[in-house]
DSSP file (Angstrom, degrees, kcal/mol; ACC not computed):
  #  RESIDUE AA STRUCTURE BP1 BP2  ACC     N-H-->O    O-->H-N    N-H-->O    O-->H-N    TCO  KAPPA ALPHA  PHI   PSI    X-CA   Y-CA   Z-CA
    1    1 A M    >         0   0    0      0, 0.0     3,-0.6     0, 0.0     0, 0.0   0.000 360.0 360.0 360.0 -48.5    0.0    0.0    0.0
    2    2 A L  G >   +     0   0    0      1,-0.2     3,-1.0     2,-0.1     4,-0.3   0.394 360.0  89.6 -89.6   4.3    2.7    2.5    1.0
    3    3 A N  G 3  S+     0   0    0      1,-0.2    -1,-0.2     2,-0.1     3,-0.2   0.717  84.7  52.6 -71.8 -19.7    5.2    1.2   -1.6
    4    4 A N  G <  S+     0   0    0     -3,-0.6    -1,-0.2     1,-0.2    -2,-0.1   0.084  73.9 104.5-106.8  23.5    3.9    3.6   -4.3
    5    5 A I    <>  +     0   0    0     -3,-1.0     4,-0.9     4,-0.1    -1,-0.2   0.981  54.7 173.1 -69.1 -55.6    4.1    7.0   -2.5
    6    6 A G  H  >  -     0   0    0     -4,-0.3     4,-1.9    -3,-0.2     5,-0.1  -0.041  50.8 -56.3  74.6 179.5    7.2    8.2   -4.3
    7    7 A L  H  > S+     0   0    0      2,-0.2     4,-2.4     1,-0.2     5,-0.2   0.900 132.7  52.3 -66.4 -44.8    8.9   11.7   -4.0
    8    8 A P  H  > S+     0   0    0      0, 0.0     4,-2.2     0, 0.0    -1,-0.2   0.903 110.7  49.4 -60.8 -38.3    5.8   13.7   -5.0
    9    9 A G  H  X S+     0   0    0     -4,-0.9     4,-2.3     2,-0.2    -2,-0.2   0.908 110.7  49.3 -65.6 -41.9    3.7   12.0   -2.4
   10   10 A L  H  X S+     0   0    0     -4,-1.9     4,-2.4     2,-0.2    -1,-0.2   0.895 110.8  50.3 -64.2 -39.9    6.3   12.6    0.3
   11   11 A L  H  X S+     0   0    0     -4,-2.4     4,-2.3     2,-0.2    -1,-0.2   0.900 109.9  50.8 -64.9 -40.0    6.6   16.3   -0.7
   12   12 A L  H  X S+     0   0    0     -4,-2.2     4,-2.3    -5,-0.2    -2,-0.2   0.915 110.9  48.4 -63.2 -43.5    2.8   16.6   -0.5
   13   13 A I  H  X S+     0   0    0     -4,-2.3     4,-2.5     1,-0.2    -2,-0.2   0.912 110.7  51.5 -62.5 -42.4    2.8   15.1    3.0
   14   14 A A  H  X S+     0   0    0     -4,-2.4     4,-2.3     1,-0.2    -2,-0.2   0.900 110.5  48.5 -62.2 -41.5    5.6   17.4    4.1
   15   15 A V  H  X S+     0   0    0     -4,-2.3     4,-2.3     2,-0.2    -1,-0.2   0.911 111.5  49.5 -65.7 -42.3    3.7   20.4    2.9
   16   16 A V  H  X S+     0   0    0     -4,-2.3     4,-2.5     2,-0.2    -2,-0.2   0.923 112.1  47.8 -63.5 -44.1    0.5   19.4    4.6
   17   17 A V  H  X S+     0   0    0     -4,-2.5     4,-2.6     1,-0.2     5,-0.5   0.907 111.7  51.0 -62.8 -41.4    2.3   18.7    7.9
   18   18 A L  H  X S+     0   0    0     -4,-2.3     4,-1.9     1,-0.2    -2,-0.2   0.897 112.2  46.3 -63.3 -40.6    4.0   22.1    7.6
   19   19 A V  H  < S+     0   0    0     -4,-2.3    -2,-0.2     2,-0.2    -1,-0.2   0.906 115.7  46.1 -68.3 -41.5    0.7   23.9    7.0
   20   20 A L  H  < S+     0   0    0     -4,-2.5    -2,-0.2    -5,-0.2    -1,-0.2   0.917 127.7  22.4 -69.2 -43.9   -1.0   22.1    9.9
   21   21 A F  H  < S-     0   0    0     -4,-2.6     4,-0.5    -5,-0.2    -3,-0.2   0.723 100.7-130.3-101.7 -23.8    1.7   22.4   12.6
   22   22 A G     X  -     0   0    0     -4,-1.9     4,-1.8    -5,-0.5     5,-0.2   0.093  27.6 -83.5  86.6 156.5    3.7   25.4   11.5
   23   23 A R  H  > S+     0   0    0      1,-0.2     4,-2.3     2,-0.2     5,-0.2   0.876 123.6  52.9 -66.1 -40.4    7.4   25.8   11.1
   24   24 A G  H  > S+     0   0    0      2,-0.2     4,-2.3     1,-0.2    -1,-0.2   0.903 109.5  47.6 -64.5 -42.9    8.1   26.7   14.8
   25   25 A K  H  > S+     0   0    0     -4,-0.5     4,-2.2     2,-0.2    -1,-0.2   0.906 113.6  47.3 -66.3 -42.1    6.3   23.6   16.2
   26   26 A I  H  X S+     0   0    0     -4,-1.8     4,-2.5     2,-0.2    -1,-0.2   0.894 111.1  52.6 -66.4 -39.2    8.1   21.3   13.7
   27   27 A S  H  X S+     0   0    0     -4,-2.3     4,-1.8     2,-0.2    -2,-0.2   0.926 111.6  44.8 -62.5 -45.6   11.4   22.8   14.5
   28   28 A S  H  X S+     0   0    0     -4,-2.3     4,-2.0     1,-0.2    -1,-0.2   0.875 112.3  53.2 -67.9 -35.4   11.0   22.3   18.3
   29   29 A L  H  X S+     0   0    0     -4,-2.2     4,-2.2     1,-0.2    -2,-0.2   0.915 108.6  48.9 -65.0 -42.7    9.7   18.8   17.7
   30   30 A M  H  X S+     0   0    0     -4,-2.5     4,-2.3     1,-0.2    -1,-0.2   0.854 108.3  55.0 -65.9 -34.1   12.8   17.9   15.7
   31   31 A G  H  X S+     0   0    0     -4,-1.8     4,-2.1     2,-0.2    -1,-0.2   0.911 108.8  47.7 -62.8 -42.3   15.0   19.4   18.4
   32   32 A E  H  X S+     0   0    0     -4,-2.0     4,-2.2     2,-0.2    -2,-0.2   0.880 109.9  52.5 -66.5 -38.0   13.3   17.1   20.9
   33   33 A V  H  X S+     0   0    0     -4,-2.2     4,-2.3     2,-0.2    -2,-0.2   0.915 109.1  50.7 -63.1 -42.2   13.8   14.1   18.6
   34   34 A G  H  X S+     0   0    0     -4,-2.3     4,-2.3     1,-0.2    -2,-0.2   0.900 109.6  49.7 -61.7 -42.0   17.5   15.0   18.3
   35   35 A K  H  X S+     0   0    0     -4,-2.1     4,-2.4     2,-0.2    -1,-0.2   0.893 110.5  51.2 -63.7 -39.4   17.8   15.2   22.1
   36   36 A G  H  X S+     0   0    0     -4,-2.2     4,-2.3     2,-0.2    -2,-0.2   0.905 109.8  48.6 -64.4 -42.1   16.1   11.8   22.4
   37   37 A I  H  X S+     0   0    0     -4,-2.3     4,-2.5     2,-0.2    -2,-0.2   0.908 111.6  50.2 -64.3 -41.8   18.4   10.2   19.9
   38   38 A T  H  X S+     0   0    0     -4,-2.3     4,-2.3     1,-0.2    -2,-0.2   0.914 111.1  48.3 -62.5 -43.7   21.5   11.6   21.7
   39   39 A A  H  X S+     0   0    0     -4,-2.4     4,-2.3     2,-0.2    -1,-0.2   0.888 111.2  51.2 -64.6 -38.9   20.2   10.3   25.1
   40   40 A F  H  X S+     0   0    0     -4,-2.3     4,-2.4     2,-0.2    -2,-0.2   0.932 110.7  47.8 -63.6 -45.8   19.6    6.9   23.6
   41   41 A K  H  X S+     0   0    0     -4,-2.5     4,-2.4     1,-0.2    -2,-0.2   0.903 111.3  51.2 -62.0 -41.1   23.1    6.8   22.1
   42   42 A R  H  X S+     0   0    0     -4,-2.3     4,-2.6     1,-0.2    -1,-0.2   0.903 110.2  49.8 -62.8 -41.5   24.6    7.9   25.4
   43   43 A G  H  X S+     0   0    0     -4,-2.3     4,-2.4     2,-0.2    -2,-0.2   0.898 110.7  49.0 -63.7 -41.6   22.7    5.1   27.2
   44   44 A V  H  X S+     0   0    0     -4,-2.4     4,-2.4     2,-0.2    -2,-0.2   0.916 112.5  48.5 -64.1 -42.9   23.8    2.5   24.8
   45   45 A T  H  X S+     0   0    0     -4,-2.4     4,-2.6     2,-0.2    -2,-0.2   0.924 111.9  48.6 -63.3 -45.4   27.4    3.6   25.1
   46   46 A D  H  X S+     0   0    0     -4,-2.6     4,-2.3     1,-0.2    -2,-0.2   0.906 112.3  49.0 -62.1 -42.0   27.2    3.6   28.9
   47   47 A G  H  X S+     0   0    0     -4,-2.4     4,-2.2     2,-0.2    -1,-0.2   0.901 111.0  49.6 -64.0 -41.4   25.7    0.1   28.9
   48   48 A T  H  X S+     0   0    0     -4,-2.4     4,-2.5     2,-0.2    -2,-0.2   0.919 111.4  48.8 -63.8 -44.2   28.4   -1.2   26.6
   49   49 A E  H  X S+     0   0    0     -4,-2.6     4,-2.4     1,-0.2    -2,-0.2   0.891 110.6  51.5 -63.2 -39.3   31.1    0.3   28.8
   50   50 A E  H  X S+     0   0    0     -4,-2.3     4,-2.2     2,-0.2    -1,-0.2   0.907 111.2  47.1 -64.5 -42.0   29.6   -1.2   31.9
   51   51 A I  H  X S+     0   0    0     -4,-2.2     4,-2.3     2,-0.2    -2,-0.2   0.913 112.7  49.2 -65.8 -42.3   29.4   -4.7   30.3
   52   52 A E  H  X S+     0   0    0     -4,-2.5     4,-2.3     1,-0.2    -2,-0.2   0.896 110.9  50.2 -64.5 -39.7   33.0   -4.4   29.1
   53   53 A K  H  X S+     0   0    0     -4,-2.4     4,-2.3     2,-0.2    -1,-0.2   0.905 110.1  50.6 -64.7 -40.8   34.2   -3.3   32.5
   54   54 A E  H  X S+     0   0    0     -4,-2.2     4,-2.1     1,-0.2    -2,-0.2   0.908 111.7  47.2 -63.3 -42.4   32.3   -6.3   34.1
   55   55 A H  H  X S+     0   0    0     -4,-2.3     4,-2.0     1,-0.2    -1,-0.2   0.872 110.7  52.2 -67.3 -36.1   33.9   -8.7   31.7
   56   56 A A  H  X S+     0   0    0     -4,-2.3     4,-1.8     2,-0.2    -2,-0.2   0.891 109.2  50.2 -66.6 -38.8   37.3   -7.2   32.3
   57   57 A D  H  X S+     0   0    0     -4,-2.3     4,-1.4     1,-0.2    -2,-0.2   0.912 113.0  45.1 -65.7 -42.8   36.9   -7.6   36.1
   58   58 A T  H  < S+     0   0    0     -4,-2.1    -1,-0.2     1,-0.2    -2,-0.2   0.836 112.4  52.0 -72.0 -30.4   35.9  -11.2   35.8
   59   59 A A  H  < S+     0   0    0     -4,-2.0    -1,-0.2     1,-0.2    -2,-0.2   0.840 108.6  51.1 -72.6 -32.2   38.7  -11.9   33.3
   60   60 A R  H  < S+     0   0    0     -4,-1.8     2,-1.1    -5,-0.1    -2,-0.2   0.817  93.9  78.6 -73.3 -31.5   41.3  -10.4   35.7
   61   61 A D     <  +     0   0    0     -4,-1.4    -1,-0.1     1,-0.2    -4,-0.0  -0.673  49.0 149.1 -85.4  96.8   40.2  -12.5   38.7
   62   62 A V        +     0   0    0     -2,-1.1    -1,-0.2     2,-0.1    -2,-0.0   0.278  26.0 122.2-113.4   8.7   41.8  -15.9   38.1
   63   63 A T        -     0   0    0      1,-0.1     5,-0.0    -3,-0.1    -2,-0.0  -0.461  69.5-105.2 -72.0 144.4   42.3  -17.1   41.6
   64   64 A P     >  -     0   0    0      0, 0.0     4,-1.4     0, 0.0     3,-0.3  -0.278  26.7-114.4 -65.4 156.3   40.7  -20.4   42.5
   65   65 A E  H  > S+     0   0    0      1,-0.2     4,-1.6     2,-0.2    -2,-0.1   0.851 114.0  57.6 -61.4 -36.9   37.6  -20.2   44.7
   66   66 A E  H  > S+     0   0    0      1,-0.2     4,-1.2     2,-0.2    -1,-0.2   0.886 105.2  50.4 -63.8 -39.2   39.4  -22.0   47.6
   67   67 A S  H  > S+     0   0    0     -3,-0.3     4,-1.1     1,-0.2    -1,-0.2   0.850 106.2  56.1 -68.3 -33.6   42.1  -19.3   47.8
   68   68 A K  H  < S+     0   0    0     -4,-1.4     3,-0.3     1,-0.2    -1,-0.2   0.894 104.4  52.8 -65.0 -39.5   39.5  -16.6   47.9
   69   69 A D  H  < S+     0   0    0     -4,-1.6    -1,-0.2     1,-0.2    -2,-0.2   0.829 107.3  51.3 -67.6 -32.0   37.8  -18.0   50.9
   70   70 A K  H  <        0   0    0     -4,-1.2    -1,-0.2     1,-0.2    -2,-0.2   0.756 360.0 360.0 -76.6 -25.4   41.0  -18.2   53.0
   71   71 A V     <        0   0    0     -4,-1.1    -1,-0.2    -3,-0.3    -2,-0.2   0.456 360.0 360.0 -84.8 360.0   42.0  -14.6   52.3
């Protein structure tokens, strides 16, 4: 159904949205979308770093379990 929109259809939709919401509202909405994308990327990066740090800690700890209990 949506496979046949094409460039003229997309331009028509963009013009209708611009007329309905106005340039200022669309601009502020796109700014919020950008902030959301930035926050998402930051969260993914922080999660990746946390997982890598956890794996590095477990890889560094090679003492047997019996030795850990005595110390």
